[in-house]
N, C-alpha and C positions, 0 to 999 in steps of 0.2 A: 385489857380493855373489856368492858361488859358488852356482850353481844347486841344488846338493845340500845347501845350508844348511838344517838342521832347527830351526825355531823352537822355543823353549821353551814348553811348555803349563803352564797353571796347574792345580793340583790340583782347583780347584772346577770348572773346565771340563771336566776329564777324568772327573770323577765323574758328570757329568750328560750325557756324550756317549753318542750312539748310534752314532756312526761307529766301528765296532770293527775289530779285524784290521787294524790300521795301526801304523806306527812312530811313536813319540812321544819326546820328550825333556822330562823333568821334573826340576825341582831343588828341594831344599828342606833341611829339617833333620829328623834321624831322631829319632822319638818312641821307638820300641823295635825290637829286633831278636830274633827268636826263631827255633827251629828246630832241625834236627839235621844229621848229617853229609851228608845228600842234598839237603836243601832248607831255605832260610832265607827267613823272611818278615820284611819291613822295613815299618814304619809310617811314611810320610813325610808331612810337613805343610810347606806353604810360606806359610801365613798368609793365604791367599785365602779360607779358610772354616775352620769349626770341625773338620771332619772329616779323617781322614788317608786317604791313598792307600796301598793295599797293593802293595807290590813283592815280587814272588816271584823268588828267585834259585836256579838249579840250583847247589848247592854243588860239584858236581863240575866245573863249567866255570869256577869262579873260584878263583884262588889263596887258600889259607887265610889267609895273611897279609893280603891286602887286605880279606877280609870282617871279620877282626878289628878293622880301623880303623873299621868302620861301627858306631859305638856311639852310644847316646842323646845328642844334642847335637850330633853331628857334622853337616856339611853335605855333601851328596852330589849328583852329577848321574847320572841314569840314562836310558839309552837303551835302549828295548824296544819290545815289542809290546803294545798296549792290546787286551785281550781280555775277554770275559765271564768273570766270577768263578766258579769251581767251588765255593768255600767260602761259609760264611755270613757275614753282616754286611756284606757290600759286593756291588755289582752288577758292577763292572769291577776289574780289576787290571792290572798291568804285569809282563809276563814280561820280566826283565832280560836284555839281551844285553851290556850294558856298564855298569859302575859305576865312577865316579870319585869319589874323596874329595876334596872342595874344601877342607874344613877338619876337622882332628881334634877330639875332645874327650875328655878324660880321665875315664873312667867311675868313677874313685875319688874325683874332686873335683867333677865337674859337679853342681851343686846340685839341679838340676830333673830327678830321675830320674822314672819313669813316674807315681808317685803325685803328685809336685809339679806335673807338667804337667797333671794332671787336677784339680788344686787340692784335694786332699783330704788331703795330707799336709804341707802348708806353709801357715803363715798369711799373711794379707795384710800384716801387720805386718813378719813376717820377710822378706817379699819387698822391703821398703824397703831392706835390706842389699844386695840384689843387683838394683838398679833396672835395671841394662843388660839384664837377662834377664827382667824382668817381662813384656814384650810377648809373650814365647813361652809363657807360661801361657794356658790357656783362658779364664780370666776376663778378663785384660787384652786378649787377642786379641779376644774378644767385644765388650768395651767400645769398643775403638778402631774396629772395624768399624761398630758401631751409631753411634758419634759421628760417622764419616765419612758414614754414610748420612743422618743427620739434618741435617749441615751442607749436603749436597747438597740435601735436601728443602726446607730453609729458603730457599735462593736460587731453586729451582724454583718454590716457592709464589709468592713475591713477584714474580718475573719474569712468571709467568702471570697475576698480578692487576694488572699495571701499575705496579709500583713500581720505583723506581731505588735501586740499591745506592750509598750514599755512604760514603766513606772518611773517618772522622774522626780527629783527632789523637790519638796515644797519649801524647805529652808535651805538656802544656798549661799555661798560666798561669792558668786559671780553674777554679773549682770548681763544676761543673754542678749539684750538688745541695745543696751548702752544709752538709752534715752529716757527721760522722765524720772520721776521719783520713785523709790523703793520704800515698802514698809520695813523698818529695822527690827530684828529680833535680838533681844538681849536680855540677859539676867543681871546686868549691872544696876545699881541703884540709880534712878534717874536725878534725884536730888543731888548726889555728891558721888559721881562716878569716879573712879581712879584716873589719875592724869600722868602723863609722860612728863619729861623734863620741859618740853616746849609748850606744855598746857593743853594738848589735845587728849582726847579720851584713849585711855590705855585699854584697847580691845584685847590685848594678851592675857588680861585677867578674866576675859568674858568666857562663857560657857564652852564655846568652840575655839577659844584662843585667837580669834580674829573677828573682823566685822562681818555680820551675816544678816540677811534680809529674806522676806518672803518672795518667791520666784515671780518674775514677770512673764516667763515663757519657760516651757520645756524643750525649746528648739535645740540647744546646745547639746544636751544629752541624746536628744533624738538623732541628731546628725551623727553622733559617735556611734550610736547603735545601728544606724542604717549603713555605716561602713563595715558592719560585720554580718548583719542579719538581712540586709537588702531592702525589704519593705518593712517599715514601722511605723507607728503612730503613737502620739501621747494624747492624752484626754484627762485633763484634770484641772484644778483650781489655780488660778492665776491672779495677781494682785498688782494694782498700780496706784501709787499714792500721788496722783495728780489731781489737784482740786478744781475739777472741772464739773460743775453740776448741770449736765444734760441728760436726756433720756438715753443717749447712745454712749455714755461714758460712765463705766461702773468702776468701783474701787476693787470689787472682787467679782469674779465671772469663771466659768468653765470654757476651755479653749481646746479645740482639735488642732492637732499639728501632725500631718503626715510628713514623713521623710522617705524618700526613695532614691536608693543609688542608681546611678546611670540614666535617670529621667531627664529629658530636655524640657524646654519651655512648653512645647506643644503637649508633651506627655502630662506635665502637671496640669495644664488647662484642661485636657481631656479628663484627667482624675477628678479635679474640681467640680466640673460640670456634671459628671455621671454621679459623683458622690451627692451634691445638693438634690439633684433631680430624684435619686433614690430615697433620701430622706423625706422630701416633701410627698412623693408617692405613698410612702409608708405611713406617714401622718393622716393623709387623706383617707387611706384604707382603714386604719385602725383607730383613728379618733374622730371620726365623722360627727358624733353627737356634740362633742366638746368644741370642735372648730365651728359647727353650725351655730352654738350658743354664743361664741366669741364674735362670729360674723354678724349675728342678728343683734347683739347687745352693743358692740363697740365699733365695728368696721364693716359696712355693708359690702365693701369690695374685697374682703379678706380672701374668701373661698375663690373668687374669680382670679385673683393674682396668684394664689398658690397653683390653681389648675394651669394657669398660663406657664408657669415655671416648668412644669411637667411635660407641656406640649410643644414648647418651642425651643429651638437652639440657642445658646447664648451667643451675643454678638461679640466678635473678637476684634479689637482695634489695634492697628499698627501704629507705631510712633518712632520717630526718629529724633 
């Protein structure tokens, strides 16, 4: 690698950097560009955080045609000096010395203009029609970063508490819970599957030689592993073919299932409470900006509820 190679910096790292007056290279997607014939201000985001980095370009140093290609949705690489910002709204900015357009975006047809990117002018339902661009919106970016943080926190928690992560089958011949419908996995032709003498589908000719489905739970295999390893957990995709169209009923989701040999009911309740509180604390600490955005945009009581989870013991009800 050449000794003068300049590594790309993430927007998140630059925004929190105190090492100023140095050359940096940043790449990302343009949220907005504004200015006049003397100076242009570019808001750049690379997905590493919710905030954008302000790039300041002296319009007299760049060809007019090259700046015209810097439109909302385009991807660019900027080489310049990271300096303290003289304007309001940000502590640092990049004074551009070189701007390279990596990918253009037609400003007349790009669907996520400034209002769309801020999730104020386009509905979540409408975003389903442009699913390839959804991660660029503030809402989906925040959700994806929070989901990543929580997935990491799940593994971290169990690792620190002596659990072993076991990988359970996604395609299975068993129904771990025995309730509800399962998604069938088959290589048999759906129009004319082979039949037995009584007219039922002959699964002996299928890929696995038997009827198989997508798993509804890793619990069965987790219990078997716990009988040898003591403390285990599964964390993976599960599938339910139940036609219930509610916000809390998904056909596909990821599920955490700890299994502990020798635990009693109180032990299980202690584990569940400590586990959930640990995850919420981690999210509040590491996803503050994203949670604040969701709180301000969708649910004004979100942060209050999450804080309450970490500060209060769970109520335990007896029943007979």
